[in-house]
N, C-alpha and C positions, 0 to 999 in steps of 0.2 A: 138904128139903135133904139131899143125900147126904153120906156121911162124907168124900168126897174134896173137898168144898167147904168145908173147915174148915182150921184151922191156917195154914200159910204159903200155902196155895192158896185165898186168900179173894178170888176173883173169879168173875164169872159165866162159866160154861162150863168151869170147872176139872175137871168130871167128864165132859167130852165126850170121845168116842173120839179126836178129833184131838189134843187136849191131852195125853191119856194116851200116845198113840203118840209124839208129839214128845218128851215127858219120857223115855219108855223108850229111844228112840234115843239121846238125849243121855247118859243114864246108862250104857247098854251100850257106847256108843262110847268114853266116858271110861275105862271098865273095860278094854276091849280095848286102848286106847292105852297104859294103864299096864302091862298085861301085856307088850305088845310092847316097850315101852321098858325094862322090867325085864329081859327076856330078852336084849335087845341089850347092855345095860350089864353084865350078869353074865357073859355068855358070848362077848361080842365077835362076834356074828353079823353078817355084812355083807350 
């Protein structure tokens, strides 16, 4: 069992490249959304 198949990722295939790619896209997308939202809120960029 790999280290990625432990903790909250306790399901078969948690260490597959597809699951890792989906998780990375979700995390990076959320970070990008928060940065854009913060810039629009702080500087009123339209």
